[in-house]
LUMKE-276496 format. One record per residue (C-alpha): x, y, z. Coordinates in pm, whole numbers, padded with zeros to 5 digits, always signed. Layout:
N
XYZ/...
This chain:
147
-07499+04162+07056/-07785+04101+06816/-07669+03972+06481/-07863+03989+06156/-07894+03664+05961/-07689+03676+05641/-07724+03394+05391/-07423+03416+05159/-07263+03235+04867/-06883+03212+04852/-06675+03095+04559/-06350+02903+04570/-06226+03013+04228/-05928+02797+04130/-05719+02854+03817/-05536+02604+03596/-05232+02624+03828/-05443+02530+04134/-05423+02882+04275/-05722+03040+04448/-05844+03396+04389/-05870+03635+04684/-05970+04000+04701/-05803+04243+04943/-06048+04448+05148/-05940+04776+05306/-06224+04882+05538/-06216+05211+05725/-06262+05053+06070/-06010+04765+06076/-05689+04634+05920/-05697+04498+05563/-05793+04136+05502/-05839+03903+05204/-06146+03702+05113/-06284+03472+04845/-06533+03613+04593/-06896+03604+04701/-07155+03782+04906/-07504+03796+05049/-07806+03656+04870/-08054+03896+04714/-08421+03848+04817/-08566+03535+04657/-08227+03417+04529/-08096+03065+04585/-07739+03007+04704/-07640+02877+04358/-07802+03178+04187/-07617+03413+04422/-07288+03230+04358/-07331+03273+03982/-07427+03641+04018/-07141+03718+04258/-06893+03536+04034/-07010+03741+03735/-07012+04073+03922/-06678+04028+04097/-06473+03843+03834/-06654+03882+03502/-06692+03503+03471/-07044+03386+03389/-07069+03016+03460/-07260+02759+03656/-07106+02736+04004/-07180+02364+04024/-07289+02193+04345/-07247+02335+04692/-06936+02178+04846/-06931+02325+05196/-07152+02506+05447/-07034+02716+05740/-07184+02939+06009/-06965+03240+06091/-07018+03557+06290/-06854+03879+06178/-06909+04248+06118/-06970+04344+05756/-06789+04621+05570/-07102+04831+05636/-07047+04775+06016/-07343+04538+06058/-07294+04244+06299/-07413+03930+06119/-07446+03558+06165/-07368+03425+05819/-07484+03098+05671/-07214+03066+05404/-07237+02810+05126/-06923+02745+04923/-06900+02657+04554/-06588+02538+04370/-06538+02696+04028/-06241+02615+03807/-06115+02890+03577/-05934+02822+03251/-05751+03154+03273/-05617+03378+03549/-05773+03683+03381/-06063+03844+03562/-06274+04153+03500/-06369+04366+03801/-06586+04603+03595/-06902+04471+03765/-06797+04582+04114/-07039+04801+04308/-06928+05146+04429/-06857+04998+04775/-06654+04712+04624/-06457+04959+04413/-06371+05150+04730/-06280+04860+04962/-06170+04576+04730/-05847+04744+04629/-05655+04446+04490/-05689+04085+04388/-05437+03804+04363/-05413+03433+04286/-05255+03234+04572/-05101+02888+04574/-05145+02674+04885/-04784+02742+04990/-04828+03118+04939/-05134+03111+05165/-04947+02928+05439/-04663+03185+05429/-04889+03490+05385/-04871+03758+05657/-05213+03926+05618/-05538+03773+05742/-05758+03588+05493/-06091+03412+05513/-06177+03137+05542/-05880+03094+05772/-05839+02726+05678/-05835+02797+05303/-05504+02615+05246/-05650+02296+05396/-05970+02341+05194/-05762+02357+04876/-05608+02022+04967/-05956+01870+04989/-06070+02038+04668/-05802+01866+04460/-06018+01553+04460/-06317+01740+04312/-06313+01764+03931/
């Protein structure tokens, strides 16, 4: 299967209670799953610029995403049914409040990102729906050392 390259910025958005924000996706062609905020880079955009834009569009927060903390290569099929090989760069953003504004979602996001929720590490471990990245609970452990 030929996969399109997909550079993407992902955000580990952590609130004051050390919970991480995930969005629930309900695609037409597979079971629901949860994912961190973020998405593909626009043409000419850096990973940090994409992280800031995605954070603003998906959560209403407009802030510097800080340094890249993690890079991963993952293969998957997008919501639009395109097989991709994603170069994902992760950014840790700490939120003062658990309030978010989803008013910047695209029409597709409004259709498939039906819910959002803050999760503690223990809630992630006990959770019964798939979420990505799959090792998010362990990542949160490592993120505690980053201011």
